[in-house]
All heavy atoms as a GROMACS GRO file, in nm:
protein
  602
    1MET      N    1   0.755   0.109   0.722
    1MET     CA    2   0.626   0.068   0.674
    1MET      C    3   0.591   0.145   0.545
    1MET      O    4   0.610   0.257   0.534
    1MET     CB    5   0.522   0.104   0.783
    1MET     CG    6   0.384   0.081   0.737
    1MET     SD    7   0.246   0.114   0.850
    1MET     CE    8   0.308   0.197   0.986
    2ILE      N    9   0.549   0.067   0.450
    2ILE     CA   10   0.501   0.125   0.322
    2ILE      C   11   0.357   0.158   0.331
    2ILE      O   12   0.271   0.072   0.362
    2ILE     CB   13   0.524   0.026   0.202
    2ILE    CG1   14   0.673  -0.006   0.189
    2ILE    CG2   15   0.470   0.083   0.076
    2ILE    CD1   16   0.711  -0.105   0.087
    3THR      N   17   0.326   0.285   0.311
    3THR     CA   18   0.187   0.328   0.327
    3THR      C   19   0.118   0.367   0.199
    3THR      O   20  -0.006   0.373   0.193
    3THR     CB   21   0.179   0.450   0.423
    3THR    OG1   22   0.259   0.556   0.374
    3THR    CG2   23   0.223   0.416   0.563
    4ILE      N   24   0.198   0.393   0.093
    4ILE     CA   25   0.139   0.432  -0.036
    4ILE      C   26   0.240   0.399  -0.146
    4ILE      O   27   0.358   0.404  -0.126
    4ILE     CB   28   0.102   0.581  -0.043
    4ILE    CG1   29   0.024   0.607  -0.172
    4ILE    CG2   30   0.225   0.666  -0.028
    4ILE    CD1   31  -0.036   0.748  -0.182
    5VAL      N   32   0.181   0.350  -0.254
    5VAL     CA   33   0.261   0.318  -0.372
    5VAL      C   34   0.195   0.384  -0.491
    5VAL      O   35   0.069   0.377  -0.506
    5VAL     CB   36   0.267   0.163  -0.396
    5VAL    CG1   37   0.342   0.129  -0.522
    5VAL    CG2   38   0.334   0.099  -0.277
    6GLY      N   39   0.273   0.439  -0.581
    6GLY     CA   40   0.210   0.496  -0.704
    6GLY      C   41   0.274   0.626  -0.744
    6GLY      O   42   0.399   0.649  -0.722
    7ASP      N   43   0.202   0.708  -0.812
    7ASP     CA   44   0.248   0.837  -0.859
    7ASP      C   45   0.311   0.922  -0.753
    7ASP      O   46   0.259   0.938  -0.643
    7ASP     CB   47   0.122   0.910  -0.924
    7ASP     CG   48   0.167   1.041  -0.982
    7ASP    OD1   49   0.221   1.043  -1.089
    7ASP    OD2   50   0.138   1.146  -0.910
    8ALA      N   51   0.427   0.973  -0.778
    8ALA     CA   52   0.508   1.051  -0.680
    8ALA      C   53   0.431   1.173  -0.631
    8ALA      O   54   0.426   1.205  -0.511
    8ALA     CB   55   0.639   1.088  -0.738
    9ASP      N   56   0.366   1.245  -0.721
    9ASP     CA   57   0.293   1.368  -0.678
    9ASP      C   58   0.174   1.331  -0.585
    9ASP      O   59   0.150   1.400  -0.485
    9ASP     CB   60   0.243   1.442  -0.800
    9ASP     CG   61   0.355   1.505  -0.881
    9ASP    OD1   62   0.461   1.539  -0.820
    9ASP    OD2   63   0.342   1.523  -1.004
   10LYS      N   64   0.096   1.227  -0.622
   10LYS     CA   65  -0.011   1.184  -0.536
   10LYS      C   66   0.038   1.135  -0.401
   10LYS      O   67  -0.022   1.162  -0.297
   10LYS     CB   68  -0.096   1.076  -0.601
   10LYS     CG   69  -0.175   1.127  -0.724
   10LYS     CD   70  -0.250   1.007  -0.786
   10LYS     CE   71  -0.326   1.061  -0.909
   10LYS     NZ   72  -0.398   0.953  -0.977
   11ALA      N   73   0.150   1.063  -0.400
   11ALA     CA   74   0.209   1.016  -0.276
   11ALA      C   75   0.250   1.131  -0.187
   11ALA      O   76   0.222   1.129  -0.067
   11ALA     CB   77   0.326   0.922  -0.311
   12ARG      N   78   0.316   1.232  -0.246
   12ARG     CA   79   0.361   1.346  -0.165
   12ARG      C   80   0.241   1.420  -0.103
   12ARG      O   81   0.244   1.471   0.002
   12ARG     CB   82   0.447   1.439  -0.249
   12ARG     CG   83   0.586   1.384  -0.272
   12ARG     CD   84   0.675   1.489  -0.340
   12ARG     NE   85   0.802   1.425  -0.371
   12ARG     CZ   86   0.834   1.370  -0.491
   12ARG    NH1   87   0.744   1.368  -0.587
   12ARG    NH2   88   0.948   1.314  -0.511
   13ALA      N   89   0.132   1.426  -0.182
   13ALA     CA   90   0.014   1.497  -0.132
   13ALA      C   91  -0.050   1.428  -0.017
   13ALA      O   92  -0.117   1.488   0.071
   13ALA     CB   93  -0.088   1.514  -0.248
   14ARG      N   94  -0.037   1.296  -0.008
   14ARG     CA   95  -0.097   1.216   0.099
   14ARG      C   96   0.003   1.192   0.213
   14ARG      O   97  -0.034   1.120   0.313
   14ARG     CB   98  -0.149   1.081   0.043
   14ARG     CG   99  -0.264   1.101  -0.053
   14ARG     CD  100  -0.314   0.978  -0.102
   14ARG     NE  101  -0.351   0.879  -0.001
   14ARG     CZ  102  -0.391   0.754  -0.021
   14ARG    NH1  103  -0.396   0.710  -0.141
   14ARG    NH2  104  -0.419   0.676   0.081
   15THR      N  105   0.130   1.232   0.199
   15THR     CA  106   0.227   1.204   0.302
   15THR      C  107   0.235   1.320   0.407
   15THR      O  108   0.248   1.438   0.365
   15THR     CB  109   0.366   1.189   0.237
   15THR    OG1  110   0.357   1.080   0.138
   15THR    CG2  111   0.471   1.152   0.334
   16PRO      N  112   0.225   1.291   0.536
   16PRO     CA  113   0.238   1.392   0.637
   16PRO      C  114   0.369   1.465   0.631
   16PRO      O  115   0.471   1.400   0.591
   16PRO     CB  116   0.228   1.318   0.764
   16PRO     CG  117   0.163   1.191   0.735
   16PRO     CD  118   0.202   1.156   0.597
   17GLU      N  119   0.379   1.588   0.660
   17GLU     CA  120   0.504   1.662   0.658
   17GLU      C  121   0.605   1.604   0.759
   17GLU      O  122   0.565   1.565   0.869
   17GLU     CB  123   0.478   1.809   0.700
   17GLU     CG  124   0.596   1.897   0.673
   17GLU     CD  125   0.567   2.046   0.697
   17GLU    OE1  126   0.451   2.087   0.666
   17GLU    OE2  127   0.651   2.119   0.741
   18GLY      N  128   0.726   1.584   0.710
   18GLY     CA  129   0.829   1.536   0.800
   18GLY      C  130   0.841   1.380   0.791
   18GLY      O  131   0.932   1.321   0.847
   19ALA      N  132   0.742   1.313   0.726
   19ALA     CA  133   0.755   1.163   0.720
   19ALA      C  134   0.857   1.130   0.621
   19ALA      O  135   0.884   1.196   0.520
   19ALA     CB  136   0.616   1.113   0.666
   20PRO      N  137   0.932   1.014   0.643
   20PRO     CA  138   1.036   0.974   0.550
   20PRO      C  139   0.972   0.933   0.417
   20PRO      O  140   0.873   0.861   0.417
   20PRO     CB  141   1.107   0.858   0.625
   20PRO     CG  142   1.011   0.811   0.726
   20PRO     CD  143   0.924   0.927   0.761
   21VAL      N  144   1.034   0.968   0.307
   21VAL     CA  145   0.991   0.933   0.179
   21VAL      C  146   1.106   0.870   0.100
   21VAL      O  147   1.221   0.919   0.099
   21VAL     CB  148   0.940   1.055   0.100
   21VAL    CG1  149   0.906   1.022  -0.044
   21VAL    CG2  150   0.825   1.122   0.170
   22VAL      N  151   1.079   0.751   0.038
   22VAL     CA  152   1.183   0.685  -0.040
   22VAL      C  153   1.134   0.684  -0.184
   22VAL      O  154   1.028   0.628  -0.217
   22VAL     CB  155   1.201   0.536   0.008
   22VAL    CG1  156   1.300   0.466  -0.086
   22VAL    CG2  157   1.254   0.538   0.153
   23ASP      N  158   1.211   0.742  -0.273
   23ASP     CA  159   1.182   0.734  -0.417
   23ASP      C  160   1.274   0.632  -0.471
   23ASP      O  161   1.397   0.649  -0.479
   23ASP     CB  162   1.206   0.869  -0.483
   23ASP     CG  163   1.176   0.866  -0.631
   23ASP    OD1  164   1.150   0.758  -0.689
   23ASP    OD2  165   1.169   0.978  -0.689
   24ALA      N  166   1.218   0.513  -0.508
   24ALA     CA  167   1.300   0.401  -0.552
   24ALA      C  168   1.342   0.417  -0.701
   24ALA      O  169   1.409   0.331  -0.753
   24ALA     CB  170   1.232   0.268  -0.533
   25GLY      N  171   1.302   0.524  -0.764
   25GLY     CA  172   1.342   0.546  -0.906
   25GLY      C  173   1.294   0.442  -0.996
   25GLY      O  174   1.364   0.407  -1.092
   26GLY      N  175   1.176   0.383  -0.969
   26GLY     CA  176   1.126   0.275  -1.062
   26GLY      C  177   1.172   0.139  -1.026
   26GLY      O  178   1.131   0.044  -1.090
   27ARG      N  179   1.257   0.130  -0.929
   27ARG     CA  180   1.310  -0.006  -0.888
   27ARG      C  181   1.214  -0.068  -0.789
   27ARG      O  182   1.126  -0.002  -0.732
   27ARG     CB  183   1.449   0.007  -0.820
   27ARG     CG  184   1.553   0.052  -0.924
   27ARG     CD  185   1.692   0.063  -0.856
   27ARG     NE  186   1.684   0.148  -0.740
   27ARG     CZ  187   1.742   0.267  -0.730
   27ARG    NH1  188   1.806   0.319  -0.837
   27ARG    NH2  189   1.733   0.341  -0.621
   28TYR      N  190   1.228  -0.195  -0.766
   28TYR     CA  191   1.144  -0.278  -0.678
   28TYR      C  192   1.178  -0.236  -0.527
   28TYR      O  193   1.294  -0.231  -0.495
   28TYR     CB  194   1.166  -0.423  -0.703
   28TYR     CG  195   1.075  -0.515  -0.626
   28TYR    CD1  196   0.942  -0.534  -0.666
   28TYR    CD2  197   1.119  -0.580  -0.514
   28TYR    CE1  198   0.858  -0.615  -0.599
   28TYR    CE2  199   1.031  -0.661  -0.440
   28TYR     CZ  200   0.902  -0.679  -0.485
   28TYR     OH  201   0.813  -0.760  -0.417
   29LEU      N  202   1.077  -0.220  -0.450
   29LEU     CA  203   1.094  -0.186  -0.309
   29LEU      C  204   0.998  -0.263  -0.228
   29LEU      O  205   0.878  -0.272  -0.263
   29LEU     CB  206   1.068  -0.032  -0.285
   29LEU     CG  207   1.083   0.018  -0.146
   29LEU    CD1  208   1.227   0.014  -0.104
   29LEU    CD2  209   1.025   0.159  -0.142
   30MET      N  210   1.044  -0.328  -0.119
   30MET     CA  211   0.953  -0.404  -0.034
   30MET      C  212   1.006  -0.395   0.107
   30MET      O  213   1.123  -0.370   0.133
   30MET     CB  214   0.944  -0.548  -0.078
   30MET     CG  215   1.075  -0.632  -0.062
   30MET     SD  216   1.044  -0.802  -0.114
   30MET     CE  217   0.977  -0.867   0.033
   31PRO      N  218   0.917  -0.408   0.205
   31PRO     CA  219   0.959  -0.400   0.343
   31PRO      C  220   1.035  -0.525   0.380
   31PRO      O  221   1.025  -0.630   0.318
   31PRO     CB  222   0.826  -0.397   0.420
   31PRO     CG  223   0.729  -0.464   0.333
   31PRO     CD  224   0.776  -0.430   0.194
   32GLY      N  225   1.123  -0.510   0.485
   32GLY     CA  226   1.198  -0.628   0.530
   32GLY      C  227   1.105  -0.718   0.602
   32GLY      O  228   1.008  -0.682   0.668
   33LEU      N  229   1.129  -0.852   0.581
   33LEU     CA  230   1.043  -0.950   0.646
   33LEU      C  231   1.126  -1.011   0.759
   33LEU      O  232   1.230  -1.077   0.729
   33LEU     CB  233   1.002  -1.056   0.545
   33LEU     CG  234   0.924  -0.998   0.423
   33LEU    CD1  235   0.897  -1.108   0.324
   33LEU    CD2  236   0.792  -0.939   0.467
   34ILE      N  237   1.084  -0.998   0.882
   34ILE     CA  238   1.163  -1.043   0.996
   34ILE      C  239   1.076  -1.138   1.076
   34ILE      O  240   0.967  -1.106   1.116
   34ILE     CB  241   1.204  -0.924   1.082
   34ILE    CG1  242   1.291  -0.820   1.000
   34ILE    CG2  243   1.274  -0.965   1.208
   34ILE    CD1  244   1.322  -0.694   1.070
   35GLU      N  245   1.131  -1.255   1.106
   35GLU     CA  246   1.068  -1.352   1.195
   35GLU      C  247   1.105  -1.312   1.330
   35GLU      O  248   1.215  -1.314   1.372
   35GLU     CB  249   1.117  -1.493   1.160
   35GLU     CG  250   1.078  -1.597   1.262
   35GLU     CD  251   0.932  -1.617   1.286
   35GLU    OE1  252   0.860  -1.672   1.199
   35GLU    OE2  253   0.884  -1.573   1.393
   36SER      N  254   1.005  -1.261   1.407
   36SER     CA  255   1.034  -1.201   1.539
   36SER      C  256   1.032  -1.304   1.651
   36SER      O  257   1.059  -1.268   1.768
   36SER     CB  258   0.933  -1.090   1.569
   36SER     OG  259   0.804  -1.150   1.572
   37HIS      N  260   1.000  -1.426   1.625
   37HIS     CA  261   1.007  -1.527   1.731
   37HIS      C  262   1.025  -1.662   1.670
   37HIS      O  263   1.012  -1.685   1.551
   37HIS     CB  264   0.880  -1.522   1.812
   37HIS     CG  265   0.763  -1.595   1.751
   37HIS    ND1  266   0.694  -1.545   1.644
   37HIS    CD2  267   0.710  -1.719   1.778
   37HIS    CE1  268   0.597  -1.633   1.610
   37HIS    NE2  269   0.610  -1.741   1.689
   38GLY      N  270   1.057  -1.759   1.754
   38GLY     CA  271   1.075  -1.899   1.712
   38GLY      C  272   1.042  -1.988   1.829
   38GLY      O  273   1.013  -1.947   1.940
   39HIS      N  274   1.048  -2.115   1.800
   39HIS     CA  275   1.018  -2.216   1.903
   39HIS      C  276   1.131  -2.322   1.903
   39HIS      O  277   1.106  -2.438   1.866
   39HIS     CB  278   0.882  -2.287   1.871
   39HIS     CG  279   0.774  -2.187   1.870
   39HIS    ND1  280   0.704  -2.148   1.984
   39HIS    CD2  281   0.711  -2.118   1.770
   39HIS    CE1  282   0.611  -2.060   1.953
   39HIS    NE2  283   0.611  -2.045   1.821
   40PRO      N  284   1.249  -2.282   1.953
   40PRO     CA  285   1.359  -2.379   1.948
   40PRO      C  286   1.334  -2.502   2.033
   40PRO      O  287   1.378  -2.610   1.999
   40PRO     CB  288   1.479  -2.303   1.998
   40PRO     CG  289   1.418  -2.182   2.068
   40PRO     CD  290   1.288  -2.152   2.002
   41GLY      N  291   1.258  -2.486   2.145
   41GLY     CA  292   1.227  -2.603   2.229
   41GLY      C  293   1.142  -2.704   2.152
   41GLY      O  294   1.167  -2.825   2.166
   42MET      N  295   1.052  -2.656   2.075
   42MET     CA  296   0.966  -2.742   1.995
   42MET      C  297   1.052  -2.819   1.891
   42MET      O  298   1.030  -2.936   1.871
   42MET     CB  299   0.854  -2.661   1.924
   42MET     CG  300   0.764  -2.751   1.838
   42MET     SD  301   0.632  -2.652   1.756
   42MET     CE  302   0.731  -2.568   1.628
   43TYR      N  303   1.144  -2.750   1.826
   43TYR     CA  304   1.226  -2.814   1.725
   43TYR      C  305   1.313  -2.920   1.793
   43TYR      O  306   1.342  -3.026   1.734
   43TYR     CB  307   1.307  -2.712   1.653
   43TYR     CG  308   1.223  -2.616   1.566
   43TYR    CD1  309   1.228  -2.482   1.590
   43TYR    CD2  310   1.137  -2.667   1.472
   43TYR    CE1  311   1.148  -2.393   1.518
   43TYR    CE2  312   1.058  -2.582   1.395
   43TYR     CZ  313   1.065  -2.445   1.421
   43TYR     OH  314   0.988  -2.364   1.345
   44ALA      N  315   1.364  -2.894   1.914
   44ALA     CA  316   1.443  -2.988   1.986
   44ALA      C  317   1.358  -3.113   2.015
   44ALA      O  318   1.408  -3.230   2.001
   44ALA     CB  319   1.497  -2.930   2.112
   45CYS      N  320   1.233  -3.096   2.058
   45CYS     CA  321   1.150  -3.211   2.086
   45CYS      C  322   1.122  -3.288   1.958
   45CYS      O  323   1.121  -3.416   1.961
   45CYS     CB  324   1.017  -3.165   2.149
   45CYS     SG  325   1.040  -3.109   2.316
   46LEU      N  326   1.098  -3.222   1.852
   46LEU     CA  327   1.072  -3.291   1.725
   46LEU      C  328   1.195  -3.374   1.679
   46LEU      O  329   1.179  -3.476   1.623
   46LEU     CB  330   1.036  -3.191   1.614
   46LEU     CG  331   0.895  -3.130   1.626
   46LEU    CD1  332   0.880  -3.022   1.524
   46LEU    CD2  333   0.789  -3.237   1.614
   47ALA      N  334   1.310  -3.322   1.708
   47ALA     CA  335   1.433  -3.394   1.668
   47ALA      C  336   1.450  -3.525   1.741
   47ALA      O  337   1.521  -3.614   1.697
   47ALA     CB  338   1.554  -3.304   1.693
   48MET      N  339   1.377  -3.539   1.852
   48MET     CA  340   1.391  -3.658   1.936
   48MET      C  341   1.280  -3.760   1.900
   48MET      O  342   1.272  -3.868   1.962
   48MET     CB  343   1.384  -3.622   2.082
   48MET     CG  344   1.502  -3.536   2.125
   48MET     SD  345   1.486  -3.473   2.291
   48MET     CE  346   1.494  -3.624   2.387
   49LYS      N  347   1.199  -3.733   1.804
   49LYS     CA  348   1.087  -3.822   1.765
   49LYS      C  349   1.125  -3.895   1.630
   49LYS      O  350   1.216  -3.850   1.563
   49LYS     CB  351   0.961  -3.742   1.749
   49LYS     CG  352   0.916  -3.678   1.876
   49LYS     CD  353   0.788  -3.600   1.857
   49LYS     CE  354   0.743  -3.533   1.989
   49LYS     NZ  355   0.613  -3.486   1.986
   50ALA      N  356   1.046  -3.992   1.600
   50ALA     CA  357   1.064  -4.058   1.470
   50ALA      C  358   1.028  -3.955   1.362
   50ALA      O  359   0.931  -3.885   1.369
   50ALA     CB  360   0.975  -4.178   1.460
   51ASP      N  361   1.114  -3.945   1.263
   51ASP     CA  362   1.093  -3.844   1.153
   51ASP      C  363   0.996  -3.901   1.056
   51ASP      O  364   1.026  -3.986   0.970
   51ASP     CB  365   1.227  -3.815   1.089
   51ASP     CG  366   1.220  -3.690   0.992
   51ASP    OD1  367   1.106  -3.643   0.970
   51ASP    OD2  368   1.326  -3.650   0.952
   52CYS      N  369   0.873  -3.852   1.063
   52CYS     CA  370   0.763  -3.898   0.979
   52CYS      C  371   0.715  -3.789   0.878
   52CYS      O  372   0.600  -3.790   0.837
   52CYS     CB  373   0.647  -3.954   1.056
   52CYS     SG  374   0.689  -4.100   1.155
   53ARG      N  375   0.802  -3.690   0.853
   53ARG     CA  376   0.760  -3.586   0.758
   53ARG      C  377   0.740  -3.652   0.622
   53ARG      O  378   0.810  -3.744   0.584
   53ARG     CB  379   0.870  -3.479   0.754
   53ARG     CG  380   0.886  -3.401   0.879
   53ARG     CD  381   1.003  -3.311   0.870
   53ARG     NE  382   1.122  -3.392   0.858
   53ARG     CZ  383   1.236  -3.351   0.804
   53ARG    NH1  384   1.246  -3.226   0.759
   53ARG    NH2  385   1.344  -3.432   0.795
   54PRO      N  386   0.643  -3.595   0.545
   54PRO     CA  387   0.618  -3.653   0.414
   54PRO      C  388   0.740  -3.655   0.321
   54PRO      O  389   0.751  -3.751   0.234
   54PRO     CB  390   0.508  -3.564   0.355
   54PRO     CG  391   0.436  -3.509   0.480
   54PRO     CD  392   0.549  -3.495   0.582
   55SER      N  393   0.831  -3.564   0.333
   55SER     CA  394   0.942  -3.558   0.251
   55SER      C  395   1.041  -3.674   0.285
   55SER      O  396   1.120  -3.715   0.200
   55SER     CB  397   1.021  -3.426   0.267
   55SER     OG  398   1.060  -3.407   0.403
   56VAL      N  399   1.033  -3.729   0.407
   56VAL     CA  400   1.123  -3.837   0.453
   56VAL      C  401   1.049  -3.968   0.438
   56VAL      O  402   1.116  -4.073   0.409
   56VAL     CB  403   1.168  -3.807   0.595
   56VAL    CG1  404   1.255  -3.926   0.647
   56VAL    CG2  405   1.242  -3.679   0.606
   57THR      N  406   0.920  -3.971   0.469
   57THR     CA  407   0.844  -4.093   0.464
   57THR      C  408   0.724  -4.077   0.376
   57THR      O  409   0.605  -4.058   0.424
   57THR     CB  410   0.794  -4.130   0.613
   57THR    OG1  411   0.726  -4.017   0.666
   57THR    CG2  412   0.915  -4.165   0.702
   58PRO      N  413   0.737  -4.073   0.244
   58PRO     CA  414   0.630  -4.048   0.153
   58PRO      C  415   0.522  -4.159   0.144
   58PRO      O  416   0.415  -4.131   0.110
   58PRO     CB  417   0.699  -4.035   0.019
   58PRO     CG  418   0.825  -4.106   0.029
   58PRO     CD  419   0.866  -4.101   0.174
   59ARG      N  420   0.552  -4.280   0.181
   59ARG     CA  421   0.461  -4.389   0.177
   59ARG      C  422   0.426  -4.435   0.317
   59ARG      O  423   0.503  -4.427   0.411
   59ARG     CB  424   0.513  -4.507   0.096
   59ARG     CG  425   0.537  -4.472  -0.051
   59ARG     CD  426   0.597  -4.587  -0.136
   59ARG     NE  427   0.728  -4.634  -0.076
   59ARG     CZ  428   0.845  -4.576  -0.102
   59ARG    NH1  429   0.855  -4.471  -0.184
   59ARG    NH2  430   0.955  -4.623  -0.050
   60ALA      N  431   0.309  -4.499   0.335
   60ALA     CA  432   0.271  -4.555   0.467
   60ALA      C  433   0.368  -4.649   0.520
   60ALA      O  434   0.404  -4.657   0.637
   60ALA     CB  435   0.131  -4.614   0.457
   61SER      N  436   0.427  -4.735   0.429
   61SER     CA  437   0.524  -4.832   0.466
   61SER      C  438   0.648  -4.764   0.528
   61SER      O  439   0.715  -4.821   0.616
   61SER     CB  440   0.559  -4.926   0.354
   61SER     OG  441   0.616  -4.849   0.244
   62ASP      N  442   0.684  -4.646   0.475
   62ASP     CA  443   0.795  -4.573   0.524
   62ASP      C  444   0.772  -4.522   0.665
   62ASP      O  445   0.861  -4.521   0.752
   62ASP     CB  446   0.831  -4.455   0.436
   62ASP     CG  447   0.876  -4.496   0.296
   62ASP    OD1  448   0.932  -4.604   0.283
   62ASP    OD2  449   0.836  -4.422   0.199
   63VAL      N  450   0.653  -4.481   0.693
   63VAL     CA  451   0.611  -4.438   0.828
   63VAL      C  452   0.620  -4.555   0.926
   63VAL      O  453   0.680  -4.539   1.037
   63VAL     CB  454   0.471  -4.370   0.828
   63VAL    CG1  455   0.431  -4.338   0.969
   63VAL    CG2  456   0.462  -4.251   0.739
   64VAL      N  457   0.563  -4.667   0.887
   64VAL     CA  458   0.573  -4.784   0.977
   64VAL      C  459   0.719  -4.820   1.001
   64VAL      O  460   0.756  -4.851   1.119
   64VAL     CB  461   0.498  -4.902   0.908
   64VAL    CG1  462   0.522  -5.031   0.985
   64VAL    CG2  463   0.348  -4.874   0.897
   65LYS      N  464   0.802  -4.816   0.900
   65LYS     CA  465   0.944  -4.846   0.917
   65LYS      C  466   1.008  -4.747   1.023
   65LYS      O  467   1.084  -4.790   1.109
   65LYS     CB  468   1.011  -4.847   0.787
   65LYS     CG  469   1.166  -4.875   0.800
   65LYS     CD  470   1.228  -4.873   0.659
   65LYS     CE  471   1.381  -4.896   0.678
   65LYS     NZ  472   1.451  -4.872   0.553
   66ALA      N  473   0.981  -4.626   1.008
   66ALA     CA  474   1.045  -4.522   1.094
   66ALA      C  475   0.998  -4.539   1.237
   66ALA      O  476   1.076  -4.531   1.332
   66ALA     CB  477   1.002  -4.378   1.044
   67ILE      N  478   0.868  -4.573   1.254
   67ILE     CA  479   0.817  -4.595   1.388
   67ILE      C  480   0.872  -4.724   1.449
   67ILE      O  481   0.914  -4.729   1.567
   67ILE     CB  482   0.660  -4.607   1.391
   67ILE    CG1  483   0.601  -4.471   1.350
   67ILE    CG2  484   0.607  -4.648   1.526
   67ILE    CD1  485   0.627  -4.359   1.447
   68ARG      N  486   0.893  -4.827   1.367
   68ARG     CA  487   0.948  -4.952   1.418
   68ARG      C  488   1.094  -4.927   1.465
   68ARG      O  489   1.137  -4.977   1.565
   68ARG     CB  490   0.946  -5.060   1.310
   68ARG     CG  491   0.812  -5.126   1.294
   68ARG     CD  492   0.820  -5.255   1.211
   68ARG     NE  493   0.690  -5.317   1.216
   68ARG     CZ  494   0.629  -5.365   1.109
   68ARG    NH1  495   0.692  -5.355   0.990
   68ARG    NH2  496   0.511  -5.416   1.114
   69GLU      N  497   1.169  -4.854   1.381
   69GLU     CA  498   1.306  -4.824   1.415
   69GLU      C  499   1.314  -4.745   1.548
   69GLU      O  500   1.394  -4.772   1.636
   69GLU     CB  501   1.378  -4.750   1.306
   69GLU     CG  502   1.402  -4.840   1.178
   69GLU     CD  503   1.453  -4.764   1.061
   69GLU    OE1  504   1.468  -4.640   1.069
   69GLU    OE2  505   1.481  -4.825   0.954
   70ALA      N  506   1.232  -4.650   1.561
   70ALA     CA  507   1.229  -4.570   1.683
   70ALA      C  508   1.187  -4.653   1.808
   70ALA      O  509   1.245  -4.643   1.913
   70ALA     CB  510   1.132  -4.446   1.670
   71ALA      N  511   1.095  -4.744   1.787
   71ALA     CA  512   1.054  -4.834   1.893
   71ALA      C  513   1.165  -4.930   1.936
   71ALA      O  514   1.184  -4.956   2.053
   71ALA     CB  515   0.931  -4.913   1.852
   72HIS      N  516   1.245  -4.972   1.839
   72HIS     CA  517   1.358  -5.063   1.864
   72HIS      C  518   1.463  -4.992   1.953
   72HIS      O  519   1.525  -5.051   2.033
   72HIS     CB  520   1.414  -5.114   1.733
   72HIS     CG  521   1.532  -5.207   1.750
   72HIS    ND1  522   1.516  -5.333   1.798
   72HIS    CD2  523   1.663  -5.190   1.730
   72HIS    CE1  524   1.630  -5.391   1.809
   72HIS    NE2  525   1.726  -5.306   1.764
   73GLU      N  526   1.481  -4.860   1.929
   73GLU     CA  527   1.579  -4.784   2.003
   73GLU      C  528   1.523  -4.731   2.135
   73GLU      O  529   1.603  -4.689   2.223
   73GLU     CB  530   1.625  -4.664   1.917
   73GLU     CG  531   1.696  -4.708   1.791
   73GLU     CD  532   1.727  -4.590   1.699
   73GLU    OE1  533   1.710  -4.471   1.747
   73GLU    OE2  534   1.762  -4.616   1.586
   74ALA      N  535   1.394  -4.734   2.158
   74ALA     CA  536   1.330  -4.683   2.284
   74ALA      C  537   1.356  -4.777   2.399
   74ALA      O  538   1.372  -4.897   2.381
   74ALA     CB  539   1.183  -4.656   2.258
   75GLU      N  540   1.347  -4.719   2.516
   75GLU     CA  541   1.352  -4.795   2.638
   75GLU      C  542   1.218  -4.866   2.658
   75GLU      O  543   1.115  -4.822   2.604
   75GLU     CB  544   1.375  -4.707   2.760
   75GLU     CG  545   1.510  -4.631   2.757
   75GLU     CD  546   1.630  -4.724   2.771
   75GLU    OE1  547   1.617  -4.821   2.846
   75GLU    OE2  548   1.731  -4.696   2.711
   76ALA      N  549   1.213  -4.972   2.734
   76ALA     CA  550   1.088  -5.040   2.762
   76ALA      C  551   0.990  -4.943   2.830
   76ALA      O  552   1.028  -4.857   2.911
   76ALA     CB  553   1.114  -5.161   2.858
   77GLU      N  554   0.866  -4.953   2.791
   77GLU     CA  555   0.758  -4.866   2.843
   77GLU      C  556   0.769  -4.722   2.799
   77GLU      O  557   0.683  -4.640   2.836
   77GLU     CB  558   0.752  -4.870   2.996
   77GLU     CG  559   0.743  -5.006   3.060
   77GLU     CD  560   0.607  -5.074   3.028
   77GLU    OE1  561   0.504  -5.009   3.022
   77GLU    OE2  562   0.613  -5.199   3.001
   78GLU      N  563   0.861  -4.685   2.714
   78GLU     CA  564   0.878  -4.554   2.668
   78GLU      C  565   0.784  -4.528   2.544
   78GLU      O  566   0.776  -4.614   2.456
   78GLU     CB  567   1.023  -4.525   2.623
   78GLU     CG  568   1.047  -4.386   2.569
   78GLU     CD  569   1.192  -4.365   2.528
   78GLU    OE1  570   1.276  -4.460   2.545
   78GLU    OE2  571   1.222  -4.260   2.475
   79TRP      N  572   0.716  -4.419   2.536
   79TRP     CA  573   0.627  -4.383   2.424
   79TRP      C  574   0.717  -4.355   2.302
   79TRP      O  575   0.825  -4.291   2.316
   79TRP     CB  576   0.545  -4.263   2.456
   79TRP     CG  577   0.424  -4.290   2.544
   79TRP    CD1  578   0.431  -4.305   2.681
   79TRP    CD2  579   0.294  -4.312   2.502
   79TRP    NE1  580   0.305  -4.332   2.725
   79TRP    CE2  581   0.219  -4.336   2.620
   79TRP    CE3  582   0.229  -4.310   2.379
   79TRP    CZ2  583   0.080  -4.358   2.616
   79TRP    CZ3  584   0.094  -4.332   2.378
   79TRP    CH2  585   0.024  -4.356   2.491
   80VAL      N  586   0.664  -4.389   2.189
   80VAL     CA  587   0.733  -4.353   2.059
   80VAL      C  588   0.635  -4.266   1.983
   80VAL      O  589   0.513  -4.298   1.972
   80VAL     CB  590   0.764  -4.477   1.973
   80VAL    CG1  591   0.815  -4.442   1.842
   80VAL    CG2  592   0.865  -4.565   2.049
   81SER      N  593   0.683  -4.152   1.938
   81SER     CA  594   0.596  -4.064   1.864
   81SER      C  595   0.674  -4.014   1.741
   81SER      O  596   0.798  -4.023   1.733
   81SER     CB  597   0.549  -3.948   1.949
   81SER     OG  598   0.655  -3.874   1.998
   82GLY      N  599   0.595  -3.965   1.646
   82GLY     CA  600   0.664  -3.913   1.524
   82GLY      C  601   0.577  -3.809   1.461
   82GLY      O  602   0.471  -3.777   1.500
   0.00000   0.00000   0.00000
């Protein structure tokens, strides 16, 4: 965890004794960014739906086409979502 950035003398004065200190020597330093969880089940469900993301279906007519194609592949009485 980064708790202070700036002048080395001021940082040392505000740092508790025994705390780890990193002097980056003027280089860029940032904490690691870790995604601690995910939703793989949600992604699996989305993969089974009509793909209506804006990057794939930028126009309304594209959305209609994607839904029609999914409906054509669906079983009778099966819901189609996207």
